[in-house]
N, C-alpha and C positions, 0 to 999 in steps of 0.2 A: 524461394528464399525466404526468410522466419525474423520478424524481431525479437530484438533478442537484447538489447537492454532501450530505461530511459532515466532523461537526465531533467531533474530539478533544481531551481532553485531555493535552496533550503536561509533558515535565518541561526540556527542554533544544530551542526550539521550533528553533533556527537548527537543529542538530542534525535534527530531524525533516525539516527542510525541505529541509537536506544529500539527506539517503537517499531521500525522497518526488522530487525533482530526478533523484538519480543516478539511477533505478531503476525507477523509474516513470512518468515523463514528465510530471512536473507544473513542465515548467518552462516554461508558456504563456503569455506575455504578463509586461508587469508584477505582484507581487505586488502585493497591498493591504493594509493597514496599521490596523486599526483604534483607539483610544484606552484601550482593557481587554487592549490588546497582541494582541491576535486577528490574525494572517497568513494571506489567505486565495491559497496556491499553487491554479494550475487545469493541465488539458488541453489538448489541441489541438482536442479533441471539448467546453469546454465544460464539466467535472466540477471541481466547485470543491472542497477542499480547506480547513478552515479550523483551522488551529492556533492554539491556544489554551492559553497559557503555565498549569504544574498544577506547583510542583516538586514537592509534594505526592503526587504525583496514583499510586495505586497497581496493581499487578498485575491488568489485568482476565480474571472468566471467561475455563475454555480454549476453550469453545464459543467464544467471540463471537469473531466475525471481519469481514473481508468479503473480495471478491473481484475478480477482474480475471477476464476471458472472453482465448479466445488464436482464433487461425485454426484451429488447428489441434498435434499435437501438436507437430511438431519445433519452435515457435514455446514452444512453456511448455518443449522441453528448452534451449533455448536461453538461459532466461530461468533457469533453473534452476540452468545456470553460472555463468553470469555475476552471480546473486546470490553462491552456493558462494564463487566465483575473489574476492569482497566480503569473505569474512567472516562474512555474514549465515547463521544459522543456521536451517536447515530441520530442521521440526518433525515433517512428516509428507509423507510422497510415499504415490502411487497408481497405477499404471501396467497397462490392462488395455486392452479390446478395446474400449471406446465409451468410454473415458475414463484422461485423463490426466491428476495433479493435483498440485498439493504446495503445502504450509504454513509460512512462514518466520514469526521478529518481527520487527517491527520499534524502533527502539533504544530503545522503551518498553512492549514486551510484546506488544502487538498484531499476533494472526494475521493475515496474509496470506495469501490459498488463488490461486493463479495454476491454470488449470483449461483444459482442453479437452472436451466433448463431444460426443456426434453425439447432437442432437434428435430 
């Protein structure tokens, strides 16, 4: 068994779609739209992100986050620089011998962690 998708309520579906396609690789294959307005976008390795329109969606609790793991510290640094240059807010950073990570905010305020750690 493995986790295959995440469903998020979003205020502006197209804005969220552009964000995840631009910075996190959710542009593999065609998107799927459902009658209720949910849009599914995918990564090349088969993870689905369901974006459901919810104009009244409020802020998520600060601890709530999801993460992307990287192959090494250089990849984390490269992604962080790209997000920062795109104006994405970085809200937390950690750089230690066995862990490099940062958290940023998506257009709806969801915290996204990007990290590498020794296991």
